[in-house]
N, C-alpha and C positions, 0 to 999 in steps of 0.2 A: 598734353599735360605730361610733365616730366615725372617718371616713376622712381621709386627707391633704387631699383636695379640699375637704372641709367646713371644715377649719382654715384653708386658704388663702383660702376665701371669707370666713371670719370676719375674718381679718386685713385683707382689702380693705374689708369693710363697716364695720369699726370706725372707718375714716377718713372715712366719708361719712354714717353714720347719727347721729342725735342722742343716742341712749343705747345702752349695751352690750346691754340686753335686746333691743332691736329688731335689732341686728346678729346676736345669737345666734339669734334666731328665724328670720331670713332665711338663716342658715347651717345651720339644722336641728338645733340642739342647745340644751340648757338653759343658764340663766345660770351655774350652778355649773360645768358642763363648759367653758363659754366662759372663765370666770375661770381655770380650771386651765391651759388651753393658752396663754392670754395671759401667765400668770405664768411658765410653762416656756419659752415662746418656741421650742418645737420641734414638729415634726409627729408624729402618732401612730406612724409607722413608725420614727422616731428614738428613741422612748422604749421600744420593745419590747425585752425581754431575750431572748437566745437560749434556746431550749428545751433543758433539760438532763435531762429525764426521758423515759422511753420509755412508749409507749401499750400495749406488750405485751412479754412476756419475750423476751430475746435467745436464740434457739434455738442459736446458734453460739458462745455465750460459753464454754462448758465445753471446747470442742474448738478454740478459736481458735488456740492455740499450735501445734497440729498443722497447721492450715491455713497458718499463718505460715511454718512450716518448709518446706512445699511451695512457697510463693511465693518464699522466699529461695533455694531450690535452683535454680529456673529461672523467671525473671520472665515468660517468654513463655507460661506455662501459663494456660489460659482458665478462667474461673469455672465454665463448664459442665462441664469436665473434673473440676475439684475436686468439684463437686456430685455427679457420677456416682460418684466414688470414695467420697464420704461415704455415699451411699445403699447402696453395697455393704458398707462397713465397719459401718454402723449401720443394719441392715435394719429398715424400718418406722418409723424415727425422724423422717425428713424427708418433706415433701410437695412436689410439683412447684411449688406456689405460693410456696415459700420461696426459689426460685432467684433471683428479683429482689432479695430482701433480701441474699443472699450477694454478688450482683454489685455492689450499692451499697457494701457493706462492703469488698470487695476494691478497688474503685475509690478509696475514701478511703485505704486502706492504701498503695496505689501512689503516690498523690499526696503522702503524708507520708513514706513510708519506702522507696519503690521506687527502682529504678536510674535514674540521670539519663538523660534523653532527648536525642536529637540536636537541636541548636539550628540554626535557619536564620537566615542573616544577609542582610538586605536590602542590595542593592548600589546604588551610585551610578554611573551611566554618563555618560560625557562624549560630546558630539556627535562622530560620525565615528571614534570609537576602535575600535569592535568591531562585527562582524556574527556572527550565529549561524546555523547550519543543522543540520537533522536530518530524519529520515524518520518518517512516521507512517502506520499502516495505515488504509485507508478502507473496508475490507470491511463493517463494521457498518452503514454508511449504506445498504446495499442497492442501490447504483447498478447499472443494467443497460444494456447496449448492444444494441439490436435484440432485446430480450427475454431476452438471455443475461446472467447475473451477471458483473459486471466487477470481478474481484478485483485490486486495485491498491494502490499506495502513493502517497504525495505527498511530494516533496522540498520542504521548507519552509525558506525563507530569511527572516530578519528582522533588523531593526536595534533593539537593546535601548533606545536612547535615545528614538527616535521611534515605535517599534513598527511602522514601515513593513514590509510583508511582500509576498512573492511566492513563486512555486514552480511546480512542474511535475509532471505525472503520470509515474510510473515503476513498475518492478516488482521492483527489488532494490536493495540498498545497495552496488552495485559501484562501482569507481573511475570507470568510464565514466559512470554516472548522476550521481555526485558532481561530476565535472568538467563535464559538460554542464549540470547544474542550477545550479552555482555561477556558471559563466560567463554563462549566460542571465540570471541575477539581476543580476550586476554590469553587464552591458551594458544591461539595462533600467533600472537605477539611474542609469547614466551616469557613475559615479565609483567609487572604491575605498576602503573603510575601511582602517584600519591593521592590524587583526587579524581573523583568521577563527577561530571557535571551534566545535568539534564535540564529540560524545561520543567514546568510544573505539572507533569503528568501524574494522574491519580495513582498509578501503580507504584510510585516512589514517594510522592509528597502528600501529606495529610491535608484535609480541609482545614480552613481557618478555625473551625470549631474544636479541633483536636489540640491537646496540649503539646504533643510531640510534633516536631516539624516534619519528620519522615516516618513512613510506615515501619512497623516492627520487622516485617519480612525483608524490606529493602535494607534496613539498618543491619540486620543479621547477615545479609548477603555481602555487604561491603566490609563488615567486620571480619568475615572469613578471609577476605583478600587484603585486609589491613589498609583499606582505602577510606578517605574521608568523603563526605557528600556535599554537593553544592547544587543549587538550582536557580533558574531565572525567576523573575517576578511573573505573576500571572499575566498572560497576554503580551509578554515582551520577548518574543522568540528571537529578536535580533541580539539579545544579550548572550545568546549561545551562538554568536556570529560565525565562528569558524566552521562548525558543523552545518549551519544553515547555508553558508556559501558552498560548502562541499556538496550539499544536496543538489544545488543548481548545476554545478560543474559536472557532477557524476551523472545526473540524468541527461544532461546535454551530451556527454560522451557516449552514454548508452544509445541515445537517439541517433547519433552519427554512426555508431557501429552497426546499428540495425539497418541503416541506409546502405552501408557497404555490404552487409550480409545479403541484402536484397529481399528480405522477408522478415516479418515480425512473428511468424508462426514457428513454433518448436514442436518436435515430436512428443516431448515429455517435459515435465517440470525439471527433471534431472538435467536434461540438455540445456534448459534455460539457465539453471543455476551454475552449470559449468561455463556457459557463455559469460556470465557476470564474474565468475571467479577469474577467468583469463583476463578480462578487462581490468579488474582491480589489480592483478599482478603487474600488468603493463604500466598502469598509472603509478604504482608504488616503486617501479624500477628506478625512477629518477630521484627518489627520496632516500636512497640507501645511506648516503653520507650523514645526513641530518638525523636519520633514524638511529644510526649507531651511537650518536651522542645522547639520544634519549634512552636507549636501552642501557647504556652505561650508568645512567642516573636512576634507574628504576629498581624496584624491589623484586625479589624472587617470587615465583608462584608458590602457593601452598601445595601440600602433598596431594590433595584430591580436590575435585569439584564439589560444589553444593548441589543438592537435589534441585533440578530446574523444573519441578512440578509442585503442585499444591495438593496436600492430602485433605480429603473431606470425608466425613462420615454421614451418610444419608440413609433414610429408611425407604424401603420399597413400598409403594402405596398399593391399595387394593386394585388399582388400574394396571398393576404390573409395570409401573414406571418409576423412575427416579428424577428428581429435579436438581439440576446443577447449573448455577449461575443464570437462573431465569430461563433455562432451556430444559426440555424433557427428553428422556431416552427410555426406551422399553428394555426390559430384562426378562429372563426366564420367570415364568409364573411361580415356580417352586420357591422363589425368593420373596414372595409377598409376605410382608410383615417383618422381614429380617432387615437388619442394618448391614450395609455393605460399605467397604472403603473404596473411595474413588481417588485415583491419582490423575490430577488434571494437568496435562502438559499443554504447551502452546498450541499444538494442532491435534492432539490425541487425548482420548479419555479412556482410562483403564479401570475396570470394575473388579474388585477382589472380594471374595467371601471365604472366611477361614483360611486366609493367606493363599488362596488359590485364585488365579486369574480366570474369571468366568466370562468376561466380555471385553471387547476392545472396539471403540468407536472413533470415527473422525469427529473432532470437536466442532460443534455448530458455531457459526459466526453470528454475532449480534445477540438479540434477546427475543423471547417469544417464539422460538423455533422448536420443532419436534422431530425426533428420529425414532419412528415406531416401526419395528420389524414385525411383519405379519406372522412370522414363524413363532413368535413368542405368545401370540394370543389367538391364533386361528382355532385351536381346539375348543376354546370357550365360545368364540363367535359362532361356530357351527351349532352349538347348543342354544345360542341366543341370537338367531339371525335378525330378529327385529331390532337389535341394538345397533346394527350396522348403518341403517339409514341416517340416523342423526348422531353418529359417533363423532366426537370432537375432532379426532385425528383421522377422519376417514380418508383424506387426501394422501396420507402416508401408506394406505393399503392398496395403492395402485403401483406396483413395482416397476411397470413399464407402460408405455403408451397403449400397447395392444390390450392390456388389462382394463384400462379406462374405457377404451372403445367398446370392449366386450360388455362391460357393465351398463354403459349407455344403451347399447343394443338390447340387452335383456330388459331394461326398464321400459323401453319403447314397445317391445313385442311381447314380453311376459311380465307385466307389472306386478302381478300377484305373487310370482315366485322369483323375481329378479334377485333379491338379496340372497335367498337360499342357493340358487344356482351359481351366483358369482362366488359365494363363500366355498362351495364345493370345488369350483375351479381353482380357487386360491389354496384350498387344502391339498389338491393334487400337486400344485406347484411346490408346496412345502414338503410333501411326503415323497414325491417322485423326482421332479426336476423343473425348476422355474424356466430354464432355457428351453426345454422341450415343449412345455405348455405354451410359452410365449410364441414359439415357432408355429405351433398348431393354430393358435389364435390368429397369427399373422396370415397364415394360409387361408383360413376361413374368411377373414376380412377381405383379402385380395380377390378371392373367387366369388365373393358375394353370397356365400352360403349361410345358412342359419347357424347361430352360435347358441349352443346349449351345453349344460354340464355333461349330459349323457353323450353328446357328440364328441366332446373333448375326451371323455373317458374311452370311447371306442377308438378314436384315433391314437390315443396313447397306447392302447393295447396292441394296435397294429404296428406302431413304430417302436414297441418295446423290444430292446435288444435281447432281453431274456427269452422272448418268444422264438427266436431263431436258433437257440441252443438245443441240440438234440439231447433228449433224456437218455441217460445210461440205464441199461437193463441190469437190475440187481437180482440175482437168482437166490433162492432159499438154500441155505447151507444145511447139509445133512450132518446132524450132531453125533450120529452113531459112530462116525469115523473117528471122532475125538475120543469116544469111549474106548474104542479099540486101542488107540494110542496110549491111553492111561493104563490099560491092562498090560500092555507090553512093558511099560515102565515098571509096573509092580513086579512083573516076572523077572 
């Protein structure tokens, strides 16, 4: 069979060779075939007629109307589902090898008679007109910090015109992380686009029941930077297409860079963030020319940033705890009944009383979590040891694994006094040193010795660094010498 390449070669040789026969021979065809294609002036592929016959009988021809009815009823039905139905209805008639034939026929039917599909419309972006931001989960990359899985998100900011991008590590889609991430990006960029576009995240967009389209805090944030707001329709992430595509390319670049690095484990979070910063810098290097056009069309930054935290006023309960965004934190019992001011950052929670910072906690992720510090309540638990057994937040009062093992041991060997003894051990950790108490417990567990509050106290005294200090001898002073001095002064 003559190929297109042979005919092309014939057309070329006919211009240089003396006879048609020589040209045909060099093209690898007979004189007759050469004359045929020279007369037609077409390639073999252009002369082929579409095949209108079948090489084997159509096994679905007789029941195609039934299949078509199922497709018309619901276009989302899969070919596998229809094939399973046919195998049940016509037992023994169809073989598994015929599934691919049915899939091809259904594919053709959908292309010719199926429901219209959603059309995507490519957008034209102008320099400096818009910036987009969104969150993406990074868990599948397998990043670890100090050998521990680091489950996190990435706040991603990009400019659709130049594709310049930046971002920051975060753990939730809260307003605080949005405010912090957006402001960090704008100050790194050094100027402000005219519009900020997000998806319909609750930190920026109100529910349909609200009269205002955007939340008051988000509106105030954009007003400070003189930006207008825009968002996608709910469930239509592709409407923020540029940043969505940036997610895919950025995470792919991170994955490839981790392969070159040879490890997904980092010594610290700071090392990982520096790794991302260098990667973003390299990716932005090729976008400098288009970025300059964007920067020229943008507005100047305001004089200062907006507070990227939320102020809350909460009351300390009788449990010596405060409730913040459906999570609880313990505070000093002296604050029971008082109202404190909480500054809620993206990853930090600060507690103020009378304009004085009294506590600082890592912000809990999710809801229904508790951060109870035993040092805040141990003085009361010692007086009420019976409350410990069924204390709602008991799990928070085991600061280390060795403490949990010690309590289980006490329950097994001294059930009548287990709570009292464990609370005394916890009190020693609060008053002296949690590190030293934990080390003593570890040694007792390793050696298989009995664990009691008295034994821990004895070992603490032995290991007490104060015990090795020699006491200085202080002799009594003879005050009569001072009287003699006074007499001499008078004289």
